[in-house]
Phi, psi and omega in degrees: 000131183286159180303320184297309180300323178290327179291322175289323176295316181296310177303311179298317178302309184293330176289319174302316177298319180297313186292326180290321182295326182280319182269346186223090186302322190284325172296313178302321173294319176296321177293319177301314183295316172301323181286317180302316179297325184294308185291326176285336174288334184256005178292138173237000000 
């Protein structure tokens, strides 16, 4: 995979994630909960 395609894929994934968080509160809360659990488990 070329660098250009990789950057496009990352940008599209980021944009999709932001749109899901903004437009679907229940999914956003689930993602937020999973992220907080992950960060608290790995905090030292």
